[in-house]
N, C-alpha and C positions, 0 to 999 in steps of 0.2 A: 770529624767527625760527621758533621752534617751531612759532608760531600757522599761518604762511603755510606749510609745509612738511606740517602734519597737513590746513589746509584751504585747499586751494590756489586755490578758488574766488573767497573771502575778497577783498574790497579794503581798501585799507589804513586806511581808514575804520571798517570791519567789525573790523579785527583792533584796531585800537586802544580802539574802545569797550569791544572783551573784555577788553584787558588793563589797561584805566582798573577794570573790574568788578570785576577778579581781585584788584587792589588793594585796592579798597573793601570787599571781603570780606572779606581774609585781614586788616583792616584790623578788622572786623566781629567775625572768629575771634578776635584778642586781648582784645578787650574782654569781650566775652561769656566767655573762657578765667575773666576775673580774676570775674567775676561767678556767675559757675556755681560755681567754685571757692568763696566764700564764702554760699552758700546751705546752707539744710537738705536734707536730701534731697527731700523733699516738695513743697519748692519747687520744686526743679530738674526733678521728674519732672513736676510740673504744667504745666512749658513745653513739655514734648518728647512727640509722639505717636508711637506705638511703632508699627511693624508688622513682622509675621512672629515673635512670638514664641514660637506653636507651633514651630517649626523649631529655636528653642533646649533648648526645656522638650524635645522628642524626643531632642536628640540629648546633652545634658545627662542622661538616661535610660540612657546606656549605658556600659561599665565604664571609659571612657577619658576624656580631657580631650576639648574642642574646639579646635579650630583657627580663629580668626579672622583675616581678613585687608582691609587696607586700603588707602588711599592716601592722598596730600595733597590731599585733596577735601573742600569744605563744612567740617564741624565736628569735624576726626578729631581731635581732643583734648579736645573735649566728649563725642563715645561713650565714649569709656575713661572717661570720669566717671560718665555715665549708665548703660551697661553693669553697672560697679561695683555701681551702688546697684540697680538690675534685678536682678541676679544673684548674681555672689561678684567680685572683683577679679580681674583676671590677671595674668599674667608674661607683657613683652613684648620685643623685640628692639628698641634702640633705638642710633641714632648720637650718639655728645657731641656736642652744639652747638658751636659753634664760639665764640660769646658764651658765658662761663663765667657771667656774672649768669643771664643770661638761662638756662641750664643749670640752675643753683641755684634758680631758682624753679621752674622745668617739675617736677626733681625732686619739691618739696616739694609741688607740687601732686599729682602722681602717689601721691606717699607717702602722705598724706590719706587716700587711697580704701583706701588698701592695695598696689596697683597693685606690682610689683617689675620692677625692669629690669635686663636684661641686659645687655652689650655683644656685640657681634657674634662678636668674638674669643672660641671655645671657647665657645660658646653653644652648641649642639648639647648638649651633655651636659647641660646643666641643664635644656634644653626637653623632651628626651626622660623626663629623670625626674617632670617634670612633668606630662605628659601620663598618665603609667602612673600616677600618685596623682589622676588625673582632675582635674586644676587645668588653667587652659583659657587657651591661648594665644595673643596677639595679633602680629602682624607686618604692614609699611608693604612691597608691591612694585613701587611705584612708582620705589626708586630704583636708582642704576647700580651694578653689583656689579660691583669688579674682580679677586678672586680668581676662582681655576678652578674655584669651586664655583657660579659663572654658569651659568645657562643663557640661551642668545639665544632671543627668540621674539619675536614679531610683536606690535609696541604701536605702535596708531597709523599703523600701514603703515609702520612702519620696525622696524628691527633693532635689540632692547635687550637688553644684558644683564641679567640680573633673576635675582634668589634662587631656587636651589632649595629651598632649608630649607623650605619649609612642605610641600611636596609631598613629600620623601624624608621627611619626620617622617609623614605622614599615611599614606604606603605602608608604613613601617615598623612603625607603630603602630594604623593603622585608623581613626584619627581622623576625626570630618568636616571636614569644612573648608567655614566660612561666611564670604560674605560680609558684611558692612556698614557703611554709607553713613549721615552727618548732613548730613539738606539743610534749609537753612535758609529758613524761611518769613517768614511777618511778625510785628510787633511782639514779637521777641525769640524768638522760637520755633521749636522745630527738631520735619522730622520723620527719626526715624530707623528706617531699614529694615533688616532681616535677609532676606539672601536665601534664597533654596531653598541645600541643600548642593550644592558642585559634585560632579557625575558622577562618579568615581573613574575613571581607565582600565582595560580589562579586564585581565584576564590576557593576554590574545594579544599584546597593543602590545610593540613593541621597543623602546619609550622612553618608559617612563610619567610618568618625571617631568617630561621635555620636553611630552608632553602634558598633564599636571595641570596644571603651571605657565600651559602658555597656554589653558585655560581659565580659570583663573584671570583671567590678565591681559584675555581680553576680556568679563569682565563688568564691570573697573572700566574697561575701554575704552567700551564702552555707556555709562556713568554719566560721562563724561565728555564722549562725543559730547553727551548729551542736554543737559546742562548745562555748557558750555565753561568759563566764568567762576568756574566753584566749583576748577577746578583750580590746583593749580601751577606754573604757567607758566614761572615763573623758573628753577627748576631744571633743572640739565643732562643731564636723562634721556637722551639720545641723543649719547654718546661714541663714536669710533670703537671697531667690533669686528671680527673678523676674518669673512673673507669667507667661510670654510669653517671654526667653530669647534670644535676636539674637543669632546668629550661633556665634562659637567660633572661634577669630581671628587666621588668620594663623599662627603660631610658628614659619616658616621660613621666613617669612617678612623679609626682609633686609640680608638673610644668602644667 
């Protein structure tokens, strides 16, 4: 259903072929995750071609942490490992997985490289402190957000309730926002791409959180449209949203 809505010109065979490729890539991601987690850093990095490191180096020279975003695209867990060895571990927001055994396994892998995970509830205070301490923060922006802090933006041609936290934090602290993607290539290798920082909205923008969030979402969408089989189409990304939603509530309320 998701594929047919986003690519209405595709026939059933093309949709099925993309879904098969998606499941195949997801399986590769799991296998590579186990392999990478058991490797020495130098062996892991030898399998990754990195583009855009200059953007990270420039951002790291500022007096505040850097914000990174990705989606459930390509090797999203692997890029967390690789980034920790290239630069420093990050603090990230993550939803607790429904499978407790898988949750514990992923938690051990993340913890082994120094990644600190905070739950969505009450996360803003900790993320704000991390950024002010020049610790970088990572976040997924392609999950449905049900609370009133969501901002509804256009994603792949449909309205999608999206986290406003990354935009609000960046606007509050001046932290740059850098998109990052890990694209699988051949022979178990990956191409990890750091894009240019997202251009912040101007001072005259009447709704800077919406604008910033939309700009971030547009970058993720461009990658999905170029490599549709690398995104996790199984997620219920588009759920019913209000036709005329109210502005997102301030995630810093009470902080």
